[in-house]
N, C-alpha and C positions, 0 to 999 in steps of 0.2 A: 382759803386754804389752797395750797399748791398740790397739784396732782401730776403724775407722769404715766405714760402709756408705752408699753414695749411689745415687742414680738420675739418669741423664742422658737428655735427649731432644734431638732436632734439630728439634722442632716438626713431626714427621712428619704429613703431611696426612691427617686422618681421613676415613673413609667412614662412611656410615650402614649400618643393618642390611641394606639392599638392595644395598650395594656402590657406591652413588653418592658421589663425593667431596663433602665438605663445603667450604664457602668457606674461604679463608685466614683470614678474620676469626674464624670459628667455631672453626677449629683453634687459633688463638692463645688464644681465650677458654678452650678446653678445657685448654690447657697450664696456665693459671692454676689451674683446678680440680684438676689433677693435682698441682701443687705444694702446694696446701693439704692434699690427702689424704696426700701423702708425710709432712708433719709429723704429721698425726693418726696415721699408721701407725708412727711412731717412727723414721723414716729420718733419718740424720745430715746428709745433703747432698742438694741438688737442683740439677742443672746443666742449662744450656741451651746447645747448640752453635750457632754462627753458620753460616747457609747462606742462599743467595739464589736458590732454585729453586722451581718450582711444587710439587714434591713435598716440599720442606723449606722452607716459607715462614717462615723465622725469621731475618730480617736484624738485628733489634734485641732480642736476648735480654735485655740489661740492663734494658730498659723493662718486659719481662714479669716479670723477677725483682723489680723494684721493686714491681709490683702484688702479687706474692706476699709480699714482705717486709712490706708494710703490713698484711697480714692474718695474719701468723704471728708466733711469739715465739721459737722455739728453733732451727729447722732452718737450717743454713748454706746459702748461696746463691751460685752462681757460674757462670762460663762453662765450656763443655765442647765446643769450645774457642772462643776469640776469635782470628780470623785477623789477627795483628798485622802481618803482611807488607803488608797492604793497608789498614791503618788508621793513625791517628796515635797514637803512644805517649802523648802528653800527654792526648789526648781519651779514650783507653781508661782511663788512670789516673784522670781526672776522673770518668768515668762510674761506675767501680767504687768510687771514694771516696765518691761520692754514694750509691750502693747501700749502702755500708758505714754511712753516716750514717742512712739510712732504716731499715736493719735492726738498728741498734744494735750494729754490729761483727760482723756475720755474713757479710760478703762474702768471696769468693775469686775468683781469676781463673786460668784455664789458658790459656796462650798457645801458639799453633801457627803453623807456617809456611803451612799450607793444603794439606791432602791433596786437598781439592776446590778447584779453581782458578777457579770462576766469578767470584770477587770481583776477580781480576786484570783482565780486560777491562772489568768493570763500573765499576771506579774508575780505569781508565787506567794500570795498572801492566804492566810487561813481565815475562813469565815468565823471560826471560833473566836478570833481576835477583833471582830467587827467593831465592838464598842470601844475597846482600849485603843485601837489604831486611830479612830477619829478623835477621841478625847485628847490624846497626846499631840497629834498633828495640828488640831485646831488651836490648842494652847500655844504651840510654837508659832503658828501663823499669826496669831494675835501679837506676839512679840516682834515678829518681823515687820509688821505694819507700822510699828513705832518709828522705824527709820533710824534706829540707833544700833550700835554693836550689840550682838545677842549672845547671852550666856544661857545655855539650856542643856538639860540632860534628861533622858528617858530611856524606854526599852525598845522603841521602834526604829531608831536611827542613831548614828554616832552623835556624841555630844558636841555642843558648840561652846567655845570659850572666848568670850569677847570678840566674836566674829563679825567683821564688817561685811554685809551682804550687798552686792551691787546688782543692777544699777540703782542709784538713788533716784527717787522721784523729785520732781521740780517744785511741787506745791503740796507737800504733805501726803498722807496715805490716800490711796484710791479707795472708793467705797467697797466694803466687803459684807456679805450677807451669809447667813447659814440657812440652807433649805430644810424645811421641816414638813413631814408628811403626816404627822399625827401622834408625835411623841412629846408629852409635856416636858420630859427631861431635856430634850433637845432645845425646847424654847428657853428653859432656864439657863442652859449652857450658853446660848447665844447672848443672853443678857449679861451673864457673868463675864464673858470674854469681850464684850463690847461690840458684837456684830449686830447688824440689822437683821430683821426677820423676814424670810421669804416663805410664805405658806403655799405649798404645792398641793392643790386640791383637784383631784382627778376622779372623784367618785362621791356620790351622796350629796346631801344638802350642804352648801357652803356655810350656811349660818351656824353649823355646829362648831366651826373654827373660831367663832367670836370669843370663846373662852380662852383660846390661845393668845389672841391679841391682848386681852385683859391681863392674862398671866405674864406676858412679856413686859407690859408697862409696869406692872407691880414689881416684877423682879428687877427691872432697871432701877426703880426707886430704892429697893432694898439694897442693891449693890452700889448705890450712890452714883449712878450714871445718869447722864442727860438723856432725854427722850430720843429714841431712834425710830426710823420709819419701818413700816410693815408693807410688804407687797404681796399680791396674790398672783399665782401662776396657775393657769388652767387651760385645758385643750379647747379648741374650737375651730370654726370655719365660717367664713362670711361669703355669701353670694347675693345675687339680686333679690331673691325671694327666700322665704323659709323653706319652701318645697324644694327648690334647687339646692340649697345648702345641705339639707338633710339627705337628698338623693346622692350627692357627691361624697358626703362624709360617711354615711352609714356603712356601706360595704367595706370600706377601708378600715373603719373602726372595729367592725365585727372581726375582720381577718387578723388584725394585729393583736387585739385583746385575746382572741382565741389562741393565738400562737404563744403569747407570753403567760397565759393564765396558769399553766402548771407550775412554772417557776415562781410567779408572783403571788399565787393564791387567790387570783381573781375568779369571779364567776363568769361563765360564758355569756356574753351579751345576747339579748333577744331584742326584737323590734319594740316590745313593750318596755323593756328596761331602757332602751335608747330614747324612746319618747319621754320617759320619766326624767332622764338625765338632761335632755335638751329643753325640758319644760322650765317654768319659772323657778322651781326649787331644786333643780339639778346642777351638776357641776360642768356640763358641756355647753359652750357658748357657740351654738350652731344656729344660723339663721340669717335673716336680712340685717342690714345695718341698724334699722330701728329696733329689732328684737334684741340683737346683741348689745346695743348701747344701753337699753333699759336694764338689762340683766347686769351688766358691768356696774352701772351707777348704783343699783340697788345693793349689790354685794359689797362694793367698796364702803358704802355707808354702814352696812350691817357689821362689817368686820373691822371698822376703824382703820382701814388701809388707805394709803395715799398713792399707790401705784398698782397698775394691773398689767401683767404680761400675758398676752395670748399665745399659747403654744399652738402654732398653726401647722397644718400639713400632717400627712400620714404616709407611710410607705404605700406606693401604688398610685398616688395622686400625680397629676401632670404639672409641669412647670407653669403652664398657662393658668391652671386652677390656683396655684399658690401665688402667682403674681397678681391675679385678680383679687384674692383675699387681702394681700398687702395693700393694694390700691384702695379697696373699700374700707379697710380698717383705718388707714391713715387719713383719707379724705372725707369719709362719711361717719364711721363709728366714733372715732375720737372726738371730733367736734361736737357730735350729739351728746356724748358723755359729759364733756366739759360744760355744756349748757345746762344739762340736767343737774349736775353737781353744783353749779353756780347758783341755780335757782333754789336748790335745797339749802345751801349754806346761807343764802340771803334770807330765806324764811326763818331759819334758826336764829340768825342775828337779829 
């Protein structure tokens, strides 16, 4: 079986060694360097998630990905995620078709409804329309991917009548995924529209998402579609030892979750809850290369997934810490996971 391994960032605002926040501009420039290092380290995919906050100053990830694309040759590049609910599907398609051209066919897009909702007031959308916005826009995006003139009408944007949307891609549609954080209806929608499934698991036992993978495969069959891949996206941090990784990650994790908890409905993390999430049955991949590799391999098998994207970094971490994580992930974690999965697949065969 073929597996892929990626790295995702939200453009988490860096700090210097003294703990002082860097500028938004420097943080963005640092993400470009992180993407270049990811290719050098042998990582398969580099993703940037859309956010519009002081601590995640990354509103135009496709522009940053284009800068990385122009200086790389192999690594796939995409969103993680694009908030389609508050964007225009035609413009998203055009931006990622442009990225696909610049990168020589290496673009992908993960579409989301918006678990962080700051883009709704920013662009004048009503949260009451949360579900309708995504349903209509995802349906239009699926039509755009076909690469043919589009005829479409709905309530969320002006209609299209046999509209040719440029630029055309050179080798068919680029990969497109729908990000799901725990809603079975979203899983079925991904299958119905022909998108691959991205499971965003940021809390609790990952094994509980196995039913989502099963539901996705069953729904694809019922809609008469060919099998499509499932990926897992989860936060984490890699350092030389488990102790070092936890010491670097815990205070930053505590601070950001505490900050967003009122809006997102999260509980305030404690050291006890952190130990549980970084343990074998939690959703945080924090530790040495050996620890993280075993956890990734175990959960890919349990979830029937063929790709894992580590959401690395947190606001307040240094560029040196992030670059070290990328190096360790690419050079040590991923090869270990591949060996573990190859052994498991051989045993099954």
